N, C-alpha and C positions, 0 to 999 in steps of 0.2 A: 697648118693647124697647130695651135698652142696647147700644151698640157701643163697648166699651172700647178697641178698637184704633184708633179714630178720634181719640181725645184722651187725654191723660193728666193726672192731677191732681198738683199739687205737694203733696207730703207732707213732714213733718219728717224722715222716715226716708230720703228721697232726698238724695244728696250735692248740695251747692250746685254750680251750673254754674260752670265755670272761665271767667274772662274771656278775651277775645281775647289780651291781652298776656301772660297766664300760660301760653300754649301754646308751649313751647320750639321745636317744629318750625316753627311759623308764624313765630316771631321769627327763627329761623335763615334761613329762606327769604327773608324780607323783607330781612335784612341782606345776604344773598348778592346779591339783585337790586339793592340800592342800591350795593353795591360794584362789581358788573359795570357798572352805568350810569356811575358816577363814573370807573371805570377806562377805559371806552370813550371817554368824553368828554375824559379827560385823557391819552389815549394820545399818545405822542410823534409828532413830525413825521417823515414818511418821509425827508425830505432829511437829517435828523439820524441816524435809525436805520439807514438804508441808503444812505449817501452814495456808495457804489461803484456803485449802480444808478440813482439819481435825479439829475437835473441840472435846475436852474432855468434856463429859457430866458427868461422874462419874468415880472416881478412888478410890479403896481401896486395901487392902492386897490380895484380891482374883481376882479381875477383873479390867479392864479399859474399859469403854464404850465410843466409839467414834462415832461422826456423821461425815459422809463424803459426800461432794457434789462436783461435777465438771460439766463442760459444754462439749458439743461435740467438739472433737479435743484436749481437755486438756490431758496432760501427767503428771505423777508424777515423782519425782526423785526416784532412787533406795532406797528402805527402807525394813524394816523387821517387820513382825508381829509374835508374839507367836501364839500358837493354838488359833483359834477364831471361832465364829459363826457370820455369816453375815445375816442381815435381810434387804431385798430390800423394800424401800419405794416408788420406782418408777421402771418402766421398763427401761432397758438400755442394751447396748452391749459394750463390752470392750475386749481388748487384754491385757494379762498379760505376760510380758517377764521375764523369770527366769534367774538367773546368768549364766547358761550354754548356753543361747541364745535360748532355746526352747520357742516358743510362744503358749500360750493357748488362745483360743477364748471362751468367756463367754457371755451368753445371759440370762438375768433375767427378770421376770415379777414382777410386784408389788406384794408383799406378799411372794415371794420366800425366802426360808431359806437355807443356805449352811453352812456346817462344813468344816474347813480346818485345817490341821496340820500346824505347824510353817512354814513360807516361807518368802523368800526374793524375791522381784519382782519390776518391773516398770509397772505401770498401764497406759492404754491409752483408753480414751473414743472414740470408733470408730463408735458409733451410731449417731442417730439424736436427741437424747433426753438427758436431764440432768441425771446424776447419783446421786441418793440420797439413802444412806444406813446407817444402824446402825451396827457397829462392836462391838462385845463383845469379848475382848481379855482376855484369861485366863492367870493369872500370873503363872510363873513357881515356883517350890519349892524354897524358899529362895529369891524370887523376892518380894521385899516389895514396896508397894505404899507409898504415902505420907499421909496416913491416909484417912479417908473418905472425898471426895471432891465432891460436887454436884454443877453443873452449871445449873441453871434453864433456862438460856438463855432468849432471848427476841424475 
């Protein structure tokens, strides 16, 4: 007994299979993924993109410590953080939009601490209170700071 649905024969009348590279949708998807990866890895420094919200408190060869403040409704430009620890000095709610369009909702109480791997995002204060945090960014291997810099602030 023959089961023709279990296998197929290659015959000259069948069109040749297209190679992986000849599939435009696949190529477009790969190009988009590569662009998103490069864009997220080369996204600007938050101290540059949002200088009105970020302040460098300390920077050395190992870490950069940032103070961040914003008001309800404020948004950041897209920027990148290396691995970091966040310490919340106030309670706040925000949305974080990732390069792929995924939106994460975050809610913090004063005193909360969070660890994060490196990420590129846009932040949006969606709550009714000021955001006030300290971010401790860990420098990557080979990433050098400008020596020890301390800003006592006023």
